[in-house]
Residue, then its C-alpha position, 0 to 999 in steps of 0.5 A: m161435324d169434326y171441321t178440320f178445315t175453315i176457309i174465310i172468304p172475306v166479303y165487301n159489296e160482292e152481290s154479283n158474285i155470291g151465287r156463283l161463289e156459293e156453287e163452286l165452293i159447294a162443289y169445292l167441299k164435295a171434292s176437298t181432301t180434309i173435312t172444311r167448312v166455311l166462314f164469311v166475313n163481311d166487310g160492312s157491306t152496303d148491297g145486298s150481299q148479307s142477305l145472300i149470306e145469310t141464305i147460304c148459311n141457312r141453307h147449307l150445314g158447314f156454312e158462317y158468317l161474321l158481319f161488321s157494323k161498318n167497313q173495317g178492310l181486309s186486314a180486320a176482316l182475315k183477322a176477325g176470321f182467324d180470332y174466330t177460327d178453331t180448326e187445324l187449318i185456315g184458308y183464304i180465298d176472295a169472293d171475286l173468284q179469280t182464284s178458284p177452290e179447286d185449287f186449295n187442294l194443291l195448297l193442302e197438299h203441302i201443309k204438311d211440311s209448312d206453316l203457310v202455302t201460298g198461291v203464286r197466280q200464273n197467266r194472270k187475266d188482270s188489266v195492265i195496269k193492275k198487273l203492273s202495279s202490283r208486280i211494283a208493289n211487289r218488289i217494294r214489298r220484297l226490298f222491305t221484308h226479303d221473304g222470297m215471295d214471288d206473289t204475297g197478294c195472291p188471294l189464295k193461302v193455307i195457313k196453320t191455325e197456331y201460326a194465324k192466330r198468333i199474327p199481330m194485324f195491323k192495317g195492311l199486314h194481309r200482304f205481308l202474311p208469308a213475312m209474318i210467318l217467317l218471323q215466326n220461323g215458319i215454312v212458307k211454300q209457294v204453289p202454281v194456282r190459276h187465275f180467272p177474270r173478274i167476271a162480275g163486281t168492281s175492285k176495291f185496291g184503286l191504283r192509290k192503294r196498290l201503290i203507295s199504301p204498300l210503301t207506307d205499310c212497308f214501315a210498319y212492318l219494319w217496326m214491327k219486325k223489330k218490336m215483334i215478339a216470338y218465343t219457343i217453348e222447349k218445355k213445361s211442367f203441365e199440360 
């Protein structure tokens, strides 16, 4: 099948969400505005996630997986997804289903005139501490990156694959995807999306990872911004 859109789903110890995730993905694939496939990236889960993922991939056409030998983190999972995707467009959603696959269609409406379309979570259904720490971390990132993003941590994005593959990924860079597209002179658009409470499983990011890590990652981003090579080919003599 000639797929045009690949949804990357990083998974780390989410066995209690996998069944519901399968149902929502199947429903979305039937309603998707483009021909879509799914790529699970199992980030070294130690629970039963892999067995469930393999069952899903054996049961449905267009579902594939990558399995890490050990836990590497969200940025590594996204990089693997970028590396192993060959469709024109890449989508990203978390396995916890606090955002809905249905809302990919809202983002896809704008991808023709953009290079990354990112969701902005409306009416966040998180705890007060989680919302506050996320707000502080987002302000810190905006101070360093000047990317103008209201919710860079929203786990619902659509990216043109050619831009995604050019991102020089490092640990923590998943927090800076819009900024890295802007460094390529790409166009980024924000679109409001729904947000839901976590029904099962537990968050993989504590207070330290939400506040301390983003601050240190900002310095890595500034170094990357200074050293990054970006060029545009105006003309060439071969195909």
